[in-house]
C-alpha positions in Angstrom: -0.1 0.0 0.1 2.6 2.3 0.4 3.9 1.6 -3.2 0.8 2.9 -4.2 1.1 6.3 -2.9 4.8 7.2 -4.1 4.0 9.0 -7.0 1.7 10.9 -5.2 4.6 11.9 -2.6 6.7 12.1 -5.4 4.9 14.5 -7.8 4.6 16.5 -4.5 8.4 16.8 -3.7 8.4 18.1 -7.3 5.9 20.5 -7.5 5.6 22.1 -4.5 8.8 21.9 -2.7 10.5 23.8 -5.0 7.9 27.1 -4.7 7.7 27.1 -0.9 9.4 30.2 0.4 11.3 30.3 3.8 12.3 33.3 5.6 16.1 34.4 6.5 15.4 37.1 9.6 13.1 39.5 8.4 13.7 39.0 4.2 11.6 36.5 2.7 13.6 34.6 -0.2 11.4 34.1 -3.3 11.4 34.4 -6.9 10.1 37.6 -8.5 10.0 36.0 -12.2 6.2 35.7 -12.0 5.6 39.2 -11.1 4.3 41.7 -13.9 6.6 44.3 -15.6 4.8 47.8 -15.7 6.1 50.8 -17.6 5.2 53.8 -18.1 4.2 55.3 -21.2 4.3 59.3 -20.9 3.1 61.8 -23.7 1.6 59.5 -25.8 -0.8 60.8 -28.5 -4.9 61.3 -29.0 -5.3 57.2 -30.4 -8.7 58.1 -32.1 -9.3 54.6 -31.6 -13.1 54.4 -30.4 -12.5 51.7 -28.1 -11.5 53.4 -25.3 -14.9 55.4 -25.5 -17.0 52.1 -24.9 -18.8 52.4 -21.8 -17.0 51.5 -18.4 -15.8 48.4 -20.0 -12.5 47.0 -18.1 -11.3 45.2 -20.6 -10.4 48.0 -22.9 -6.6 48.2 -22.3 -5.8 44.9 -22.5 -7.6 44.8 -25.9 -5.8 48.0 -27.5 -2.8 48.2 -25.2 -1.9 44.1 -24.1 -1.8 45.1 -20.8 -3.4 46.1 -17.4 -3.8 50.1 -16.8 -2.9 50.6 -12.7 -3.1 54.4 -13.3 -3.2 57.1 -16.2 -3.1 60.7 -16.4 -4.6 63.3 -19.3 -3.4 66.3 -20.8 -6.3 68.7 -21.3 -6.4 71.3 -23.6 -5.8 73.7 -21.5 -2.0 72.6 -21.2 -3.0 71.2 -17.3 -2.1 67.6 -16.2 -5.3 66.0 -14.3 -4.2 63.8 -11.1 -3.7 60.4 -11.5 -7.0 58.3 -12.0 -7.0 54.6 -11.0 -9.1 52.1 -13.0 -12.7 50.9 -11.5 -11.4 53.2 -8.6 -11.5 57.4 -9.5 -11.9 56.9 -12.9 -15.7 57.3 -14.0 -15.9 60.6 -16.3 -18.5 63.3 -15.8 -19.5 63.3 -19.5 -21.7 60.7 -20.9 -21.8 58.8 -24.5 -24.3 60.6 -26.3 -24.8 59.0 -29.0 -24.6 54.7 -29.9 -22.0 53.9 -31.5 -20.7 51.0 -33.6 -17.3 49.9 -32.7 -14.6 47.0 -32.1 -16.3 47.5 -28.6 -19.7 49.1 -29.5 -21.7 51.6 -26.6 -25.3 53.1 -26.2 -26.3 56.5 -25.6 -26.7 57.8 -22.3 -24.2 55.5 -21.4 -21.5 56.3 -18.7 -17.6 55.5 -19.9 -14.1 56.2 -17.8 -11.8 59.0 -17.8 -9.6 56.9 -20.5 -12.5 57.8 -23.2 -10.6 60.9 -23.4 -7.8 59.3 -24.6 -9.0 59.3 -28.0 -8.6 62.9 -28.3 -6.0 64.1 -25.9 -2.3 63.4 -24.5 -2.2 61.1 -21.9 0.4 59.0 -19.8 -0.2 55.6 -18.3 1.3 52.8 -16.1 0.2 49.6 -17.7 1.6 46.5 -16.7 2.3 43.3 -19.2 
């Protein structure tokens, strides 16, 4: 009966033990290879991409930029910069979509949208994690 559990034990040793962490004083020893790599893209030109205006959709960044935008700023037409916005936290736009539009991600009239809708026609800066 002991021999039947041997493959399970071997699988545990080969898959779980290499990923365990241990501490050394107040430091953890672990691999950061699986962490996201984040990059700031500053002063990006207007995209003219209608997907950014597509309501409250949280996947637009992944579809348009192949990553997750974790924070962004908008340069207003006056030349001043907005504060940092964080998707899903403080970025619902004060304006709404006034018309229904067919786009790769369609949206309806009178729908809410995120501040990143301004990427369409404003210079912007964002931090994206890949």
